[in-house]
C-alpha positions as CSV (number, residue, x, y, z in Angstrom):
1,M,9.4,6.9,-21.1
2,D,11.6,4.1,-19.9
3,A,10.4,1.8,-17.1
4,L,12.9,2.9,-14.5
5,T,12.0,6.6,-14.9
6,A,8.3,5.7,-14.8
7,A,8.8,3.6,-11.6
8,H,10.5,6.5,-9.9
9,H,7.9,9.1,-10.9
10,T,4.9,7.0,-10.0
11,A,6.2,6.0,-6.6
12,T,5.0,9.1,-4.7
13,P,1.6,9.6,-6.4
14,I,0.6,6.0,-6.1
15,G,2.0,5.6,-2.7
16,D,0.5,8.8,-1.3
17,L,-2.9,8.4,-2.9
18,G,-3.2,4.7,-2.1
19,A,-2.4,5.3,1.5
20,R,-4.9,8.2,1.9
21,F,-7.8,6.1,3.0
22,M,-5.7,4.4,5.6
23,L,-5.2,7.8,7.3
24,D,-8.8,9.0,6.9
25,G,-10.9,9.1,10.0
26,L,-14.0,8.6,8.0
27,A,-12.6,5.2,6.8
28,Y,-12.2,4.1,10.4
29,K,-15.8,5.2,11.2
30,R,-17.1,3.3,8.2
31,G,-15.0,0.3,9.2
32,A,-16.7,0.2,12.6
33,E,-20.1,0.5,10.9
34,L,-19.3,-2.6,8.8
35,G,-18.2,-4.6,11.9
36,L,-14.4,-4.1,11.8
37,P,-12.7,-3.6,15.1
38,S,-12.1,-0.1,16.4
39,G,-9.0,1.9,15.9
40,M,-5.8,0.2,14.7
41,G,-7.6,-3.1,14.4
42,T,-9.4,-1.9,11.4
43,Y,-6.1,-1.2,9.6
44,V,-4.2,-4.3,10.8
45,L,-7.0,-6.9,10.1
46,G,-8.2,-5.1,7.0
47,R,-4.9,-4.5,5.3
48,L,-3.2,-7.8,6.2
49,G,-6.3,-9.9,6.2
50,V,-6.2,-10.1,2.4
51,M,-3.6,-12.9,2.9
52,G,-6.3,-15.0,4.7
53,D,-6.3,-16.3,8.2
54,V,-2.5,-16.7,8.4
55,D,-0.6,-17.0,11.6
56,L,0.8,-14.1,13.5
57,D,4.3,-14.6,12.2
58,A,3.1,-14.2,8.6
59,A,1.2,-11.1,9.5
60,V,4.2,-9.6,11.3
61,A,6.4,-10.5,8.3
62,A,4.0,-8.8,5.9
63,A,3.7,-5.6,8.0
64,F,7.5,-5.6,8.1
65,F,8.1,-2.0,9.2
66,W,5.6,-2.2,12.1
67,N,6.5,-3.1,15.7
68,P,5.5,-6.8,16.0
69,D,3.8,-6.1,19.3
70,T,1.4,-3.7,17.6
71,I,0.5,-6.2,15.0
72,A,0.1,-9.0,17.6
73,T,-2.3,-6.8,19.7
74,N,-4.5,-6.0,16.8
75,W,-4.3,-9.4,14.9
76,S,-6.6,-10.8,17.6
77,A,-8.7,-7.7,18.5
78,D,-10.9,-8.3,21.5
79,D,-13.7,-6.1,20.4
80,S,-14.4,-7.9,17.1
81,A,-15.3,-11.4,16.1
82,V,-14.3,-10.7,12.6
83,T,-11.5,-13.0,11.2
84,P,-8.8,-11.5,9.1
85,S,-10.2,-13.2,5.9
86,A,-13.6,-11.7,6.7
87,A,-12.1,-8.3,7.5
88,A,-10.3,-8.0,4.2
89,P,-13.3,-7.5,1.8
90,L,-14.9,-5.1,4.3
91,Y,-11.7,-3.0,4.3
92,G,-11.6,-3.3,0.6
93,Q,-15.1,-1.9,0.5
94,V,-14.0,1.0,2.7
95,C,-11.1,1.6,0.3
96,V,-13.4,1.7,-2.7
97,E,-16.0,3.9,-1.0
98,R,-13.4,6.5,0.1
99,G,-11.7,6.3,-3.3
100,R,-15.0,7.2,-5.0
101,V,-15.1,10.4,-2.9
102,Y,-11.4,11.3,-3.5
103,L,-11.7,10.7,-7.3
104,A,-15.2,12.0,-7.9
105,G,-15.1,14.0,-11.1
106,F,-11.6,12.9,-12.1
107,E,-11.8,12.4,-15.9
108,G,-8.8,10.2,-16.1
109,A,-10.2,7.5,-13.7
110,A,-11.1,4.9,-16.3
111,R,-7.8,5.1,-18.2
112,L,-5.8,5.1,-14.9
113,A,-7.7,2.0,-13.9
114,E,-7.0,0.3,-17.3
115,L,-3.3,0.9,-17.1
116,L,-2.9,-0.1,-13.5
117,E,-5.0,-3.2,-14.1
118,R,-2.5,-4.3,-16.7
119,V,0.4,-3.7,-14.4
120,V,-0.9,-5.5,-11.4
121,D,-2.4,-8.4,-13.3
122,S,0.9,-9.1,-15.1
123,A,3.1,-8.7,-12.1
124,D,5.0,-11.6,-10.5
125,D,3.5,-12.3,-7.1
126,T,6.3,-14.5,-5.8
127,D,7.2,-13.5,-2.2
128,A,4.5,-10.8,-2.5
129,D,1.5,-12.3,-0.7
130,L,0.2,-9.0,0.6
131,F,0.1,-7.6,-3.0
132,A,-1.5,-10.8,-4.3
133,G,-4.2,-10.6,-1.7
134,W,-5.1,-7.0,-2.6
135,R,-4.9,-7.8,-6.3
136,D,-7.5,-10.6,-5.8
137,L,-10.1,-8.6,-4.1
138,E,-13.3,-8.0,-6.1
139,R,-13.0,-4.9,-8.2
140,P,-15.9,-2.5,-8.6
141,T,-17.1,-1.6,-12.1
142,D,-17.3,2.2,-11.7
143,P,-14.2,4.1,-12.9
144,E,-13.5,6.0,-9.7
145,G,-13.8,3.1,-7.3
146,R,-11.9,0.8,-9.6
147,A,-9.1,3.3,-10.2
148,Y,-8.7,3.9,-6.5
149,L,-8.7,0.2,-5.5
150,L,-6.1,-0.5,-8.2
151,T,-4.0,2.4,-7.0
152,Q,-3.9,0.7,-3.6
153,V,-3.1,-2.6,-5.2
154,A,-0.2,-1.0,-7.1
155,R,0.9,0.6,-3.9
156,E,1.1,-2.8,-2.2
157,L,3.0,-4.1,-5.2
158,R,5.8,-1.6,-4.8
159,F,5.7,-2.0,-1.0
160,C,6.5,-5.7,-1.5
161,R,9.3,-5.0,-3.9
162,H,10.7,-2.5,-1.3
163,V,10.5,-5.0,1.5
164,T,12.5,-7.5,-0.6
165,V,15.1,-4.9,-1.3
166,V,15.4,-3.9,2.3
167,Q,15.8,-7.5,3.4
168,A,18.5,-8.1,0.8
169,A,20.4,-5.1,2.0
170,G,20.2,-6.3,5.6
171,A,18.8,-2.9,6.7
172,N,17.0,-2.3,10.0
173,P,13.3,-1.7,9.1
174,L,12.9,0.8,12.0
175,A,15.9,2.8,10.6
176,L,14.1,3.1,7.3
177,V,11.0,4.4,9.1
178,L,13.0,7.0,10.9
179,T,14.8,8.0,7.7
180,K,11.6,8.5,5.7
181,G,9.1,9.7,8.4
182,G,11.0,10.7,11.5
183,E,10.2,9.9,15.1
184,A,6.5,10.7,14.8
185,N,6.1,8.1,12.1
186,A,8.1,5.6,14.1
187,N,5.8,6.1,17.1
188,L,2.8,5.6,14.8
189,F,4.3,2.3,13.8
190,G,4.4,1.3,17.4
191,W,8.1,1.9,18.1
192,N,9.3,3.5,21.3
193,D,13.0,2.6,21.4
194,L,14.4,4.7,18.6
195,S,18.0,4.3,19.5
196,C,19.0,2.7,16.2
197,G,18.7,6.0,14.5
198,P,18.0,6.6,10.8
199,L,19.9,5.0,7.9
200,D,23.0,6.4,6.5
201,P,22.0,8.6,3.5
202,E,24.0,6.6,1.0
203,A,22.5,3.3,2.1
204,H,19.0,4.8,1.9
205,A,19.6,6.2,-1.6
206,S,20.9,2.7,-2.6
207,I,17.8,1.0,-1.3
208,E,15.4,3.5,-3.0
209,A,17.3,3.1,-6.3
210,A,17.1,-0.7,-6.0
211,T,13.4,-0.4,-5.3
212,D,12.9,1.7,-8.4
213,Q,14.8,-1.0,-10.4
214,A,12.6,-3.8,-9.0
215,A,9.4,-1.8,-9.6
216,A,10.5,-1.0,-13.2
217,A,10.2,-4.7,-14.1
218,D,6.5,-4.5,-13.3
219,L,6.0,-1.6,-15.8
220,Q,7.6,-3.5,-18.7
221,C,4.1,-4.6,-19.7
222,L,3.3,-1.1,-20.8
223,T,4.7,0.7,-23.9
224,S,6.9,3.8,-23.5
225,D,3.9,6.1,-24.3
226,E,1.7,4.2,-21.8
227,R,4.3,4.6,-19.0
228,A,4.4,8.3,-19.6
229,E,0.6,8.4,-19.6
230,L,0.6,6.5,-16.3
231,V,2.9,9.0,-14.7
232,E,0.8,11.9,-15.8
233,L,-2.5,10.2,-14.7
234,A,-1.2,9.1,-11.3
235,S,0.2,12.6,-10.6
236,A,-3.1,14.2,-11.7
237,A,-5.1,11.7,-9.6
238,L,-3.1,12.6,-6.5
239,A,-3.6,16.3,-7.1
240,H,-7.3,15.7,-7.6
241,G,-7.7,13.3,-4.7
242,T,-6.0,15.6,-2.2
243,A,-7.3,18.9,-3.3
């Protein structure tokens, strides 16, 4: 399988499976047990904190599609003394723990982890600080936990490629959110004024195609057979992890 086809067909399984723990109520409960702030603060400090104790502007830039006010409110959560750099490994722990549950009994976990590890460790992290931070978190040794964490790392890799493409196209981030997830998703991302509307379908298709092209470069480290295997394993992992 060529890299472009593989990039296209891994986008949804890696994106959806990697994001599952971020939408899991049990992940937020576990975060609070570990000392992370309640609610959205767990997500904001945990996901973005992998970049270290960066300033708010850097956090807002990395979040990109989120309302900056939402990031600002949660970047300095009042109910937690945890710094972003301290929150990151805790959130990584939550990611791994939930991933072990999702992928329990998945026979392809070890091989999925092996392939994803090669992809993320060979990827160029220029202008991809969020990806680099997740890549550099400590990796567990068990197949399920490792495979899930690396799925999330790969998700952030494509996310960073997507952001670069959107910026180059000069597209409105909120318009992308509306196009892909509708008003409910835009509200979740902290937006109230939705007057910009969704992107033109042709512009959206162009951005998605360019994102696939950018992500394809990250899969060149695998052989054609390995890329086909990755597509199969990622799809199977999503089916297993959401059953």
